[in-house]
C-alpha positions in Angstrom: 1.8 20.2 18.0 5.6 20.0 18.4 7.2 20.6 15.0 10.9 21.2 14.3 11.4 24.8 13.5 14.2 24.4 10.9 12.1 21.9 8.9 9.1 24.2 9.0 11.3 27.1 7.9 12.6 25.1 4.9 9.2 23.8 3.8 8.9 25.9 0.6 11.5 24.0 -1.5 10.2 20.7 -0.3 6.7 21.7 -1.3 8.0 22.6 -4.7 9.8 19.3 -5.0 6.6 17.4 -4.0 4.6 19.3 -6.7 7.3 18.6 -9.2 6.9 14.8 -8.5 3.1 15.2 -8.7 3.5 16.7 -12.1 5.7 13.9 -13.3 4.1 10.7 -12.0 5.6 7.3 -12.9 4.0 3.9 -12.6 5.3 0.9 -10.8 8.9 -0.1 -11.7 9.1 2.9 -14.1 10.2 5.4 -11.4 13.4 6.4 -13.2 13.0 10.1 -12.9 11.6 9.9 -9.4 14.5 7.8 -8.3 16.9 10.2 -9.9 15.3 13.1 -8.0 15.5 11.2 -4.7 19.1 10.1 -5.2 20.2 13.6 -6.2 18.6 15.0 -3.0 20.3 12.4 -0.8 23.7 13.0 -2.5 23.4 16.7 -1.9 23.0 16.0 1.8 26.1 13.8 1.9 24.0 10.6 2.4 25.4 7.5 0.8 23.0 6.3 -1.9 22.4 2.9 -3.3 20.1 2.5 -6.4 18.5 -0.4 -8.2 17.0 -2.4 -5.4 13.6 -3.7 -6.6 14.6 -2.4 -10.1 14.0 1.3 -9.3 14.3 1.5 -5.5 16.7 3.8 -3.7 18.2 3.4 -0.2 20.1 6.2 1.6 22.5 5.4 4.5 23.3 7.9 7.2 25.6 6.9 10.0 26.7 8.9 13.0 28.4 8.0 16.3 29.4 4.6 17.5 26.2 2.8 18.2 25.3 -0.4 16.3 21.6 0.5 16.5 19.8 0.8 13.1 16.4 1.8 11.9 14.6 1.9 8.5 12.2 4.6 7.4 10.2 3.8 4.2 8.4 5.9 1.6 6.7 4.6 -1.6 7.3 6.5 -4.9 5.0 5.2 -7.6 1.8 6.6 -9.1 -1.5 5.1 -10.4 -2.8 4.5 -13.9 -5.5 7.3 -13.5 -6.1 10.4 -15.6 -6.1 13.4 -13.3 -9.1 15.7 -13.2 -7.3 18.6 -11.5 -6.2 21.5 -13.6 -4.0 23.4 -11.1 -0.4 24.2 -12.0 1.2 21.0 -10.7 -1.4 18.6 -12.1 0.0 15.5 -14.0 1.5 16.3 -17.3 1.0 12.7 -18.4 -2.6 11.5 -19.2 -3.3 8.2 -17.7 -0.8 8.6 -14.8 -1.4 10.4 -11.6 -0.2 10.6 -8.0 -3.7 9.8 -6.7 -2.5 8.2 -3.5 0.0 10.7 -2.1 3.2 8.8 -2.7 4.7 12.1 -3.9 4.0 13.5 -0.5 5.4 10.4 1.3 8.6 10.8 -0.7 8.9 14.5 0.1 8.3 13.9 3.9 11.1 11.4 4.1 13.5 13.5 2.0 12.8 16.4 4.4 13.7 14.2 7.4 16.8 12.9 5.6 17.9 16.4 4.9 17.4 17.5 8.6 19.2 14.5 10.1 22.1 14.9 7.7 22.5 18.5 8.6 22.2 18.1 12.4 23.5 14.5 13.0 22.0 14.6 16.5 21.7 10.8 16.8 23.9 7.8 17.4 23.5 4.9 15.0 22.4 4.3 11.4 19.3 5.4 9.6 18.3 3.7 6.4 16.0 5.8 4.1 14.1 3.3 2.0 12.4 4.7 -1.1 10.4 1.9 -2.5 9.0 1.4 -6.0 5.8 -0.3 -7.1 3.6 -0.3 -4.0 0.5 -0.1 -6.3 0.2 -3.7 -7.3 3.7 -4.4 -8.3 5.0 -5.7 -4.9 8.0 -3.4 -4.9 8.7 -4.2 -1.2 8.9 -7.9 -2.1 11.3 -7.2 -4.9 13.6 -5.1 -2.7 13.7 -7.9 -0.2 14.6 -10.3 -3.1 17.4 -8.0 -4.0 18.9 -8.3 -0.5 17.5 -5.2 1.3 17.7 -6.6 4.8 21.0 -8.5 4.2 22.7 -5.4 2.8 21.1 -3.0 5.2 20.3 -4.8 8.4 17.6 -3.0 10.4 16.5 -3.4 14.0 13.1 -2.1 12.9 11.4 -0.5 10.0 8.5 2.0 9.9 6.2 3.2 7.2 3.4 5.7 6.9 0.4 6.7 4.7 -1.6 9.8 4.5 -5.3 9.4 5.3 -7.9 11.7 3.8 -10.8 12.4 6.2 -8.5 12.5 9.3 -7.6 15.9 10.5 -4.1 17.3 9.9 -2.3 17.0 13.2 -3.8 13.6 14.0 -2.2 10.2 13.6 -3.6 6.7 13.8 -2.2 3.2 14.3 -3.1 -0.2 15.6 -1.3 -3.2 17.0 -1.7 -6.4 15.0 -3.5 -6.7 11.6 -4.3 -3.3 10.1 -4.5 -3.9 6.3 -5.8 -7.1 4.8 -4.2 -9.5 2.4 -5.0 -9.0 -1.3 -5.6 -12.0 -3.5 -7.2 -12.8 -6.8 -8.9 -15.9 -8.3 -10.0 -16.8 -11.8 -12.3 -19.7 -12.6 -13.1 -20.9 -16.1 -16.2 -23.2 -16.2 -16.1 -25.5 -19.1 -19.5 -26.8 -20.4 -20.8 -27.8 -23.7 -22.2 -25.3 -26.2 -25.6 -25.7 -27.8 -28.4 -23.9 -29.5 -30.2 -21.7 -26.9 -33.5 -23.3 -28.0 -32.1 -26.8 -27.2 -30.2 -26.4 -24.0 -30.7 -30.1 -23.1 -28.2 -31.0 -25.8 -25.4 -29.0 -24.0 -24.0 -28.2 -20.6 -24.7 -24.6 -19.8 -21.8 -23.0 -17.9 -23.8 -19.9 -16.9 -26.1 -21.4 -14.3 -23.1 -23.4 -13.0 -21.3 -20.1 -12.5 -24.3 -18.5 -10.8 -24.6 -21.4 -8.4 -20.9 -21.0 -7.7 -21.2 -17.3 -6.8 -24.0 -18.0 -4.3 -22.1 -20.9 -2.8 -19.0 -18.9 -2.3 -20.7 -16.6 0.2 -21.4 -19.6 2.5 -17.6 -19.9 2.9 -17.7 -16.6 4.8 -20.9 -17.3 6.7 -20.4 -21.0 7.5 -16.7 -21.9 7.2 -15.0 -18.7 8.6 -15.2 -18.1 12.3 -17.9 -15.5 13.0 -15.4 -13.3 14.9 -12.9 -13.3 12.0 -13.1 -11.0 9.0 -13.0 -12.1 5.4 -14.3 -10.9 2.0 -15.0 -12.9 -1.2 -16.1 -10.7 -4.1 -16.8 -12.0 -7.5 -16.3 -8.9 -9.6 -16.3 -10.2 -13.2 -18.4 -12.8 -15.1 -17.9 -13.1 -18.8 -19.7 -15.6 -21.1 -21.2 -15.9 -24.5 -21.2 -14.0 -27.8 -24.8 -14.4 -29.1 -28.2 -14.4 -27.5 -29.3 -17.7 -29.2 -26.2 -19.7 -28.3 -25.4 -21.5 -25.0 -21.7 -20.8 -24.6 -19.2 -23.5 -24.0 -17.4 -21.7 -21.2 -17.8 -18.9 -18.6 -15.1 -16.9 -16.8 -15.3 -15.7 -13.2 -12.8 -13.4 -11.5 -12.7 -11.8 -8.1 -10.8 -11.0 -5.0 -10.3 -12.4 -1.5 -9.3 -10.3 1.5 -8.3 -11.6 5.0 -6.4 -10.5 8.0 -4.7 -13.8 8.7 -3.0 -16.4 6.6 -4.9 -19.2 8.3 -8.2 -17.7 7.1 -6.7 -17.3 3.6 -5.6 -20.9 3.4 -9.1 -22.1 4.4 -10.8 -19.8 1.9 -8.5 -20.8 -1.0 -9.1 -24.4 -0.3 -12.9 -24.1 0.0 -13.1 -21.9 -3.1 -11.4 -24.7 -5.1 -13.5 -27.4 -3.6 -16.8 -25.5 -4.1 -15.9 -24.7 -7.7 -14.8 -28.2 -8.7 -17.7 -30.0 -6.9 -20.3 -27.5 -8.2 -19.1 -28.1 -11.8 -19.1 -31.9 -11.2 -22.8 -31.7 -10.0 -23.8 -30.1 -13.3 -21.6 -32.3 -15.6 -19.1 -29.5 -16.2 -15.5 -29.0 -15.2 -13.3 -26.0 -14.3 -9.9 -24.5 -14.3 -9.1 -22.8 -11.0 -6.3 -20.2 -10.4 -5.6 -18.4 -7.1 -3.0 -15.7 -6.9 -1.7 -14.3 -3.6 -0.6 -10.7 -4.1 0.0 -9.0 -0.7 -0.1 -10.7 2.7 -1.9 -8.9 5.6 -0.1 -6.0 7.2 0.5 -7.0 10.8 2.1 -4.5 13.1 4.5 -5.7 15.8 3.4 -4.9 19.4 6.6 -3.4 20.8 7.2 -1.2 17.8 3.6 -0.1 17.7 3.8 1.0 21.4 7.0 2.9 20.6 5.4 4.8 17.7 2.4 5.7 19.8 4.7 7.2 22.5 6.5 9.3 20.0 3.3 10.5 18.4 1.8 11.3 21.7 4.8 13.4 22.6 4.4 15.4 19.4 0.6 16.0 19.1 -0.8 14.8 22.4 -2.4 11.4 23.2 -5.8 12.7 22.2 -4.6 13.1 18.7 -3.3 9.6 18.3 -6.3 7.5 17.2 -6.9 3.8 17.1 -7.0 2.9 13.4 -9.9 0.8 12.4 -8.5 -2.0 10.2 -9.3 -1.8 6.5 -9.7 -4.5 3.9 -7.4 -2.5 1.6 -3.9 -3.9 1.1 -0.4 -2.5 1.5 2.8 -4.1 0.5 4.7 -2.8 3.5 3.4 -6.2 4.8 6.3 -7.9 3.1 8.8 -5.8 5.2 6.9 -6.6 8.4 7.2 -10.4 7.7 11.0 -10.0 7.7 11.7 -7.2 10.2 9.9 -5.8 13.3 8.2 -2.6 12.7 4.9 -0.7 12.4 2.8 1.0 9.8 0.7 4.1 10.7 -1.4 6.9 9.3 -1.1 10.6 9.1 -4.2 12.8 8.7 -4.5 14.5 5.2 -7.5 16.7 6.1 -10.9 16.9 4.3 -9.6 18.3 1.0 -9.9 22.0 1.8 -6.2 22.4 1.1 -6.6 21.9 -2.6 -6.0 25.0 -4.7 -8.5 26.3 -7.3 -8.5 24.1 -10.3 -9.1 20.9 -8.4 -11.6 18.3 -9.8 -15.2 18.0 -8.7 -14.6 14.7 -7.0 -13.7 14.2 -3.3 -10.1 14.3 -2.1 -10.0 10.6 -1.4 -7.3 8.0 -2.2 -7.3 6.7 -5.8 -9.7 9.5 -6.9 -8.8 11.7 -10.0 -9.5 14.8 -7.9 -7.1 13.9 -5.1 -4.1 16.0 -4.0 -1.7 15.5 -1.1 -1.8 18.2 1.6 1.5 20.0 1.7 1.0 21.0 5.3 1.9 17.4 6.2 5.5 17.7 4.9 7.0 19.4 8.0 4.7 17.4 10.3 5.6 14.0 8.7 9.2 14.9 8.5 9.3 15.9 12.2 7.7 12.6 13.1 10.3 10.7 11.0 13.1 12.6 12.7 11.8 11.9 16.2 11.2 8.2 15.4 14.8 7.8 14.2 16.3 9.7 17.1 14.3 8.0 19.8 14.6 4.5 18.4 18.4 4.9 18.1 18.6 6.3 21.7 17.0 3.1 23.1 19.3 0.5 24.6 20.2 -2.4 22.4 18.0 -5.5 22.8 
């Protein structure tokens, strides 16, 4: 494993910074303190800082030399609405808020890289350090784009990373093409006609209509989606009625849809609506149908993925660069990749053995109240960011 000695030697204050961020988690679009910490660190390194993109986002600009080449490096900053179960010294001080996904570590890794590049300036071009708010459901990447991220800070490519529990420290993973799915939600209200439960013939019961609908939805995956293409429809909530002797007049269904392509998503949304409306019509009911597209699929660009693989292999050896198996989880880095070439990759967080005494009884997995970021990743992740920036800027202009 090829680390950068000066980054490894300076790891202690960065670990302290990461743990401070962990102790003070902030939810999406509320990252005021976190943004202040980030901006202060960038300012101290002599990096020009711009704040307020996507409400609470921060962008640092570091230029050196004469090249017009540019690269963006992204870290997310927000926490989750989870009450932490850990009791070690840096556990969250705010009940109901926790860095249960490692965004505190992502921020620390990118700050470490920014600090090193600012000190040594051994590159030719411009590096943009993108500290993004609201990845956890708020679409902070989309909001930064709306605020002119790529117009104000034009990038030849952008790269992002996420820690991955269960994968060994010192290993990376990535994949060309789709790697995270789109995230979408639907809500259907079936309107029937209420009646006494002993006289259901006098009403239109929305509950069996909803049950038929749930069963029919699964045939969209098994009979409308190509067998070699992945998709998920999950009805996760059904609510109806207030008394056991009353047939309710309406029933609410909610759920999620995940796909790796927009074409599959278009088809599923259309068939969901048709199935819902026609099922209701068959029973003499009607429905309101709402479909919300949250995050598009995260689709890595081929040339940039190959580049990242080469840099990783040079650091940890090709055997430690794994092929990432796509997940139906979602990631709003997808918005950046729709606008700019780039790639998203994973860095192993270990099996949880790094956690100090006082950790919760649950596993060290993402979105778990017993999770904690592995601080051993800070010098490794920072070294990778540095190498990605240096080597990307050293490439000939397209």
